[in-house]
Kinemage of the C-alpha trace (Angstrom):
@kinemage 1
@onewidth
@group {chain A} dominant
@subgroup {mainchain}
@vectorlist {calphas} color= white
{ca met a 1} P 22.935 -18.031 29.869
{ca asp a 2} L 21.459 -19.946 32.430
{ca asp a 3} L 23.356 -23.339 32.804
{ca lys a 4} L 20.333 -25.715 33.280
{ca his a 5} L 19.589 -24.274 29.583
{ca thr a 6} L 22.771 -24.404 28.031
{ca pro a 7} L 22.948 -26.686 24.878
{ca met a 8} L 25.277 -29.834 25.233
{ca val a 9} L 27.411 -28.778 22.433
{ca thr a 10} L 31.033 -28.011 22.671
{ca ala a 11} L 33.182 -25.507 20.751
{ca asp a 12} L 34.919 -28.505 18.927
{ca gln a 13} L 31.630 -29.991 17.797
{ca ile a 14} L 30.651 -26.777 16.361
{ca asn a 15} L 34.126 -25.930 14.807
{ca asn a 16} L 34.249 -29.575 13.139
{ca ser a 17} L 30.501 -29.210 11.834
{ca leu a 18} L 28.688 -27.258 9.018
{ca leu a 19} L 28.802 -24.174 11.210
{ca gly a 20} L 32.668 -24.332 11.256
{ca arg a 21} L 33.079 -24.890 7.665
{ca met a 22} L 30.717 -21.807 6.663
{ca gly a 23} L 32.289 -19.622 9.201
{ca ile a 24} L 29.066 -19.268 11.452
{ca thr a 25} L 29.518 -17.502 14.555
{ca leu a 26} L 27.007 -17.414 17.344
{ca thr a 27} L 27.023 -14.231 18.965
{ca his a 28} L 23.962 -14.667 21.547
{ca val a 29} L 21.369 -17.587 22.152
{ca asp a 30} L 18.640 -17.815 24.791
{ca gln a 31} L 15.045 -19.299 24.590
{ca glu a 32} L 13.394 -16.307 22.886
{ca ser a 33} L 16.141 -15.598 20.430
{ca ala a 34} L 19.414 -16.128 18.742
{ca thr a 35} L 21.906 -14.044 16.756
{ca gly a 36} L 25.114 -14.965 14.790
{ca thr a 37} L 27.052 -13.886 11.823
{ca met a 38} L 28.395 -15.694 8.491
{ca pro a 39} L 30.910 -14.327 5.920
{ca val a 40} L 29.626 -14.262 2.327
{ca ala a 41} L 33.243 -15.320 1.003
{ca gly a 42} L 33.188 -19.189 0.787
{ca asn a 43} L 29.458 -19.222 0.755
{ca thr a 44} L 28.491 -18.105 -2.742
{ca gln a 45} L 27.108 -19.574 -5.669
{ca pro a 46} L 29.314 -19.386 -8.933
{ca tyr a 47} L 27.946 -15.986 -10.171
{ca gly a 48} L 29.599 -14.562 -6.712
{ca leu a 49} L 26.436 -14.083 -4.823
{ca leu a 50} L 25.600 -15.159 -1.342
{ca his a 51} L 24.368 -18.928 -1.868
{ca gly a 52} L 20.564 -19.083 -0.790
{ca gly a 53} L 21.297 -22.517 0.843
{ca ala a 54} L 23.936 -20.819 2.781
{ca ser a 55} L 21.363 -18.341 4.068
{ca ala a 56} L 19.029 -21.065 4.950
{ca val a 57} L 21.927 -22.832 6.915
{ca leu a 58} L 22.437 -19.763 9.054
{ca ala a 59} L 18.607 -19.454 9.560
{ca glu a 60} L 18.047 -23.142 10.738
{ca thr a 61} L 21.187 -22.987 12.748
{ca leu a 62} L 19.828 -19.749 14.798
{ca gly a 63} L 16.436 -20.980 15.118
{ca ser a 64} L 17.541 -24.469 16.253
{ca phe a 65} L 19.707 -23.468 19.001
{ca ala a 66} L 17.314 -20.940 20.227
{ca ala a 67} L 14.554 -23.625 20.190
{ca gly a 68} L 17.030 -26.163 21.953
{ca met a 69} L 17.463 -23.755 24.618
{ca his a 70} L 13.551 -23.618 25.021
{ca ala a 71} L 13.347 -27.330 25.013
{ca gly a 72} L 15.578 -27.304 28.075
{ca pro a 73} L 17.642 -30.209 29.757
{ca gly a 74} L 17.347 -33.759 28.468
{ca arg a 75} L 15.520 -32.451 25.354
{ca thr a 76} L 16.633 -31.483 21.948
{ca ala a 77} L 15.291 -29.583 18.967
{ca val a 78} L 15.193 -30.901 15.443
{ca gly a 79} L 14.221 -28.958 12.316
{ca leu a 80} L 10.667 -29.654 11.132
{ca glu a 81} L 9.863 -27.210 8.375
{ca leu a 82} L 11.913 -24.325 7.184
{ca asn a 83} L 10.881 -21.885 4.502
{ca ile a 84} L 13.051 -18.818 3.372
{ca thr a 85} L 12.365 -16.009 0.898
{ca his a 86} L 15.459 -14.211 -0.422
{ca his a 87} L 14.764 -10.445 -0.914
{ca arg a 88} L 18.302 -9.388 -2.245
{ca ser a 89} L 21.769 -10.601 -2.616
{ca ala a 90} L 25.182 -9.962 -0.966
{ca arg a 91} L 28.327 -10.095 -2.837
{ca asp a 92} L 30.890 -9.614 0.054
{ca gly a 93} L 31.193 -8.929 3.823
{ca ile a 94} L 29.356 -10.453 6.638
{ca val a 95} L 25.740 -11.235 7.142
{ca thr a 96} L 24.089 -11.185 10.463
{ca gly a 97} L 21.033 -13.290 11.400
{ca leu a 98} L 18.448 -12.587 14.290
{ca ala a 99} L 16.088 -15.430 15.127
{ca gln a 100} L 13.114 -14.364 17.203
{ca ala a 101} L 10.327 -16.596 18.718
{ca val a 102} L 7.089 -16.732 17.370
{ca his a 103} L 5.626 -19.850 19.198
{ca arg a 104} L 7.376 -21.742 22.317
{ca gly a 105} L 5.262 -24.721 23.006
{ca arg a 106} L 5.797 -28.094 24.757
{ca ser a 107} L 6.332 -29.926 21.428
{ca thr a 108} L 7.195 -27.379 18.860
{ca ala a 109} L 8.850 -24.078 18.900
{ca thr a 110} L 8.661 -21.519 15.808
{ca tyr a 111} L 11.118 -18.972 15.007
{ca glu a 112} L 11.035 -16.131 12.343
{ca ile a 113} L 14.745 -15.424 11.147
{ca ile a 114} L 15.938 -12.137 9.498
{ca ile a 115} L 19.227 -12.328 7.746
{ca ser a 116} L 20.805 -8.760 6.919
{ca gln a 117} L 23.678 -6.817 5.959
{ca glu a 118} L 23.976 -3.612 7.484
{ca asp a 119} L 20.398 -2.043 7.213
{ca arg a 120} L 19.422 -4.171 4.358
{ca arg a 121} L 17.496 -7.264 4.627
{ca ile a 122} L 18.751 -10.358 2.654
{ca ser a 123} L 16.249 -12.827 3.456
{ca thr a 124} L 13.522 -13.825 5.764
{ca ala a 125} L 12.994 -17.394 7.197
{ca arg a 126} L 10.642 -19.285 9.503
{ca leu a 127} L 11.710 -22.442 11.103
{ca thr a 128} L 9.550 -24.880 13.168
{ca cys a 129} L 11.380 -27.476 15.416
{ca met a 130} L 10.104 -30.471 17.127
{ca leu a 131} L 11.164 -30.656 20.753
{ca leu a 132} L 12.222 -34.162 21.766
{ca asp a 133} L 13.542 -36.080 24.700
{ca arg a 134} L 17.110 -37.051 24.121
């Protein structure tokens, strides 16, 4: 990662946020894409399936971090719209998310995020972020 595009977020800030509580781990972030993982355990609805809201949190996290990198120094990305389609469920293990840029403009950035488990697609999301001066 290029230092001039490194988001101003510390490990403590991540660990003490929703990301830490949900066990989300970022494995790659740049302007074009971001990847991360999240355990199913602890992120389920009462019937034992991965909660759709948990998938949405993973999707928005990955897209927002990539958009923040695209925004650059002195700027930040905030979610403007998130939509997500849940294709199948997960009961255990780890899910992986991959956010890929669809549009990287001056004032907005849009990412498609695929959440999967092994070779099975769990959810597909699209996130648009507004890029603002800090």
